[in-house]
ZAKOL-845749 format. One record per residue (C-alpha): x, y, z; residue in one letter. Coordinates in nm, 4 decimals. Example, Ala and Ser with C-alpha at 12.3 -4.5 7.8 and 13.67 -1.06 7.14 Angstrom:
ZAKOL-845749
X, Y, Z, roti
1.2300, -0.4500, 0.7800, A
1.3670, -0.1060, 0.7140, S
//
This chain:
ZAKOL-845749
X, Y, Z, roti
3.0649, 7.8061, -6.2600, M
3.3953, 7.8419, -6.0668, S
3.5817, 8.2100, -5.9772, K
3.8835, 8.2528, -6.1241, R
4.1411, 8.4145, -5.9035, I
4.4964, 8.4951, -6.0396, S
4.8087, 8.5615, -5.8324, H
5.0175, 8.5727, -6.0560, S
5.3708, 8.7879, -6.0806, Y
5.3460, 8.8164, -6.4709, L
4.9819, 8.8239, -6.5724, D
4.9014, 9.1408, -6.5144, P
5.2108, 9.2598, -6.7023, L
5.1392, 9.0206, -7.0157, I
4.7842, 8.9649, -7.0292, G
4.6462, 9.3308, -7.0756, P
4.9592, 9.3728, -7.3694, A
4.8784, 9.0680, -7.5361, L
4.5147, 9.1511, -7.5415, K
4.5163, 9.4573, -7.6409, S
4.6214, 9.3376, -7.9541, L
4.3275, 9.1651, -8.0547, Y
4.1759, 9.3956, -8.2268, P
4.4637, 9.4116, -8.4906, R
4.3830, 9.0438, -8.5877, F
4.0537, 9.0981, -8.7330, R
3.9012, 8.7489, -8.5974, I
3.5807, 8.7208, -8.8380, P
3.3024, 8.7552, -8.5437, D
3.1810, 8.3771, -8.6902, R
3.5320, 8.1896, -8.5823, F
3.4499, 8.0036, -8.2418, P
3.6803, 8.1282, -8.0040, P
3.7782, 7.7081, -7.9607, E
3.9007, 7.7555, -8.2946, G
4.1049, 8.0311, -8.1537, I
4.2337, 7.7737, -7.8758, V
4.2820, 7.5028, -8.1695, G
4.5547, 7.7232, -8.3449, I
4.7169, 7.7915, -7.9978, G
4.7340, 7.4083, -7.9023, H
4.9220, 7.3661, -8.2377, L
5.2250, 7.6170, -8.1550, F
5.2221, 7.4564, -7.8867, A
5.3311, 7.1152, -8.0873, V
5.5462, 7.3601, -8.2663, L
5.7527, 7.5104, -8.0037, G
5.8002, 7.1126, -7.8871, G
5.9078, 7.0345, -8.2413, L
6.1889, 7.3346, -8.1474, G
6.2754, 7.2109, -7.8305, F
6.3550, 6.8625, -7.9719, A
6.5458, 6.9905, -8.2351, M
6.7196, 7.2869, -8.0417, A
7.0912, 7.0439, -7.8914, T
7.0774, 6.9994, -8.3221, Q
6.9834, 7.3532, -8.4862, H
7.0746, 7.6976, -8.3701, W
6.6918, 7.7622, -8.4752, W
6.5505, 7.4770, -8.2837, G
6.5339, 7.7171, -7.9758, G
6.3897, 8.0225, -8.0942, L
6.1161, 7.8067, -8.2842, L
6.0336, 7.6577, -7.9442, A
5.9789, 8.0136, -7.8095, A
5.7606, 8.1534, -8.0694, V
5.5772, 7.8856, -8.0093, G
5.5085, 7.8963, -7.6500, I
5.4602, 8.3192, -7.7439, I
5.1993, 8.2517, -7.9939, A
5.0437, 7.9682, -7.8063, N
5.0277, 8.2002, -7.4535, H
4.9261, 8.4803, -7.7500, T
4.6370, 8.2524, -7.8443, C
4.5536, 8.1737, -7.4716, D
4.4875, 8.4667, -7.3488, C
4.2393, 8.6490, -7.6450, I
4.0157, 8.3499, -7.6532, D
3.8598, 8.4192, -7.3894, G
3.8478, 8.8357, -7.5085, T
3.7461, 8.6693, -7.8419, H
3.4540, 8.4785, -7.6869, A
3.2985, 8.7263, -7.4714, R
3.3203, 9.0283, -7.7193, A
3.1434, 8.7827, -7.9769, T
2.8790, 8.6411, -7.7289, G
3.0493, 8.3072, -7.7497, Q
3.0974, 8.2300, -7.4379, C
3.0443, 7.8454, -7.4002, R
3.1234, 7.5751, -7.1039, N
3.2593, 7.3926, -7.3303, G
3.4726, 7.5921, -7.4648, G
3.6166, 7.6407, -7.1598, E
3.6805, 7.2701, -7.0853, L
3.8330, 7.2763, -7.4170, L
4.0498, 7.5703, -7.3375, D
4.1726, 7.3941, -6.9385, H
4.2094, 7.0469, -7.1302, F
4.4697, 7.1957, -7.3856, T
4.6979, 7.3958, -7.1195, D
4.8557, 7.1257, -6.9879, P
4.9042, 6.9108, -7.2488, I
5.1050, 7.1684, -7.4394, S
5.3434, 7.1992, -7.1014, F
5.3830, 6.8619, -7.2130, T
5.4893, 6.8512, -7.5689, Y
5.7990, 7.1092, -7.4302, W
5.8993, 6.8900, -7.1628, L
5.9421, 6.6027, -7.3761, I
6.0884, 6.7949, -7.6527, G
6.3854, 6.8599, -7.4447, I
6.4350, 6.5090, -7.2999, G
6.4190, 6.3904, -7.6357, Y
6.6824, 6.6548, -7.7423, S
6.9371, 6.5191, -7.4763, V
6.8445, 6.1892, -7.5179, G
6.6787, 6.2040, -7.1223, R
6.2779, 6.1062, -7.1581, L
6.3325, 5.9395, -6.8012, D
6.3606, 6.2507, -6.7094, L
6.0614, 6.4713, -6.9156, A
5.8358, 6.1465, -6.7799, L
5.9700, 6.2595, -6.4476, V
5.8754, 6.6030, -6.4970, A
5.5711, 6.5199, -6.7441, V
5.3801, 6.3755, -6.4159, V
5.4966, 6.6473, -6.1796, C
5.3185, 6.9058, -6.4614, L
4.9788, 6.6751, -6.5025, L
4.9606, 6.5679, -6.0955, A
4.9768, 7.0131, -6.0030, L
4.6858, 7.0648, -6.3263, A
4.4934, 6.7809, -6.1588, I
4.4851, 6.9686, -5.8093, L
4.4446, 7.2532, -5.9747, V
4.1272, 7.1375, -6.0879, N
4.0008, 6.9321, -5.7884, I
4.0584, 7.2129, -5.5800, K
3.8722, 7.4213, -5.7819, A
3.5840, 7.1948, -5.7191, K
3.5902, 7.1716, -5.4096, L
3.6338, 7.5420, -5.3291, L
3.3905, 7.7092, -5.6328, G
3.7615, 7.9115, -5.7003, E
4.0205, 7.8273, -6.0093, F
4.2713, 7.9414, -5.8773, T
4.6558, 8.0522, -6.0271, L
4.9558, 8.0659, -5.7507, A
5.2063, 8.3667, -5.8112, S
5.4484, 8.0764, -6.0133, F
5.1876, 8.0125, -6.3023, G
5.1815, 7.8729, -6.6155, P
5.2810, 8.2433, -6.7735, T
5.5316, 8.2017, -6.5183, E
5.6181, 7.8824, -6.6520, F
5.6028, 7.9776, -6.9842, K
5.8122, 8.2660, -6.9945, T
6.0745, 8.0117, -6.8103, L
6.0621, 7.8276, -7.0996, L
6.0565, 8.0916, -7.3686, C
6.3972, 8.2440, -7.1697, C
6.5231, 7.8908, -7.1750, F
6.4508, 7.8013, -7.5650, G
6.6560, 8.1463, -7.6603, I
6.9694, 8.0514, -7.4166, A
6.9714, 7.7202, -7.5402, L
7.0298, 7.8943, -7.9523, S
7.2485, 8.1528, -7.7721, L
7.4343, 7.8955, -7.6160, V
7.4162, 7.6740, -7.9765, L
7.5962, 7.9446, -8.1615, V
7.8757, 8.0825, -7.9383, S
7.9599, 7.7661, -7.7399, K
7.8017, 7.4519, -7.9330, P
8.0193, 7.2094, -7.6787, I
7.8121, 7.3859, -7.3850, W
7.4634, 7.3147, -7.5287, V
7.4335, 6.9376, -7.4633, H
7.4847, 6.9944, -7.1090, A
7.2689, 7.3241, -7.0989, V
6.9427, 7.1602, -7.2149, A
7.0038, 6.8358, -6.9935, E
7.0999, 7.0493, -6.6521, W
6.7667, 7.3071, -6.6801, G
6.5951, 6.9157, -6.7865, L
6.7004, 6.8100, -6.4293, V
6.6346, 7.1499, -6.2441, L
6.2440, 7.1581, -6.3746, L
6.1673, 6.7359, -6.2730, A
6.3196, 6.8019, -5.9427, V
6.1584, 7.1430, -5.8845, T
5.8248, 6.9184, -5.9684, G
5.9131, 6.7070, -5.7182, L
5.9742, 6.9250, -5.4154, A
5.6970, 7.1586, -5.5505, H
5.3919, 6.8623, -5.5579, L
5.3917, 6.7043, -5.2088, P
5.4180, 7.0660, -5.1311, Y
5.1168, 7.1707, -5.2963, Q
4.8995, 6.8571, -5.2290, L
4.9704, 6.9070, -4.8471, V
4.8509, 7.2922, -4.8702, R
4.5524, 7.2219, -5.1009, A
4.4097, 6.9512, -4.8474, V
4.4434, 7.2145, -4.5707, K
4.3197, 7.4420, -4.7789, E
3.9583, 7.2487, -4.8807, V
3.9351, 7.0520, -4.5231, N
3.8970, 7.4559, -4.4011, L
3.7103, 7.6436, -4.6543, R
3.5277, 7.4251, -4.8613, G
3.1398, 7.3469, -4.8310, D
3.0516, 6.9805, -4.6308, A
3.2304, 6.6667, -4.7374, P
2.9965, 6.4821, -4.9743, D
2.8619, 6.1890, -4.7865, Q
2.6030, 6.0874, -5.0924, S
2.6501, 5.6962, -5.2153, E
2.7383, 5.6694, -5.6435, W
2.4421, 5.5973, -5.8428, V
2.4955, 5.3211, -6.0677, T
2.2992, 5.3199, -6.4033, R
//
């Protein structure tokens, strides 16, 4: 099992605060932590729908923010519930890491749909999934699942603030909301295109330096 290391700026602040809410939810001991992952994923879908309506309805951006906050809350307490009830399973961790990047795709596609720029959303999604694949392959080679200083928590916080900002702009200056949403998506796409090659080169150097001896075995065909 890979060690989990986070260099996140916000995790030490947000994570403990959300985990402290776990007793208040009164989740039955028999409820599987995978169910919490599933509920969090449904909230991610809700956030995507909110972003899709963020340039048409003032509550769309707020709905997106609520979906993101609820998704991250579930992401913080699923492991707490698993440990507290003795239900830690490899399958649960696999499901958690599988659904996390997909949640982000809903939000990016929702923003793209709201401004009629699915092409930009596609660029942002490709960069996002490429980074997620890079993190997982690096974890396999190093035995460490590492989150960067600007990781999922920071990205969720940024998108949450973006959703709230879209709601405020639509209420006060509705003529600006389309431009704000489109330029926000442009910024995400450009940042992803610049960040991906940097992280790829850095990861290659790190696994060459710190990884175990390269696997030289042949594929076994059955």
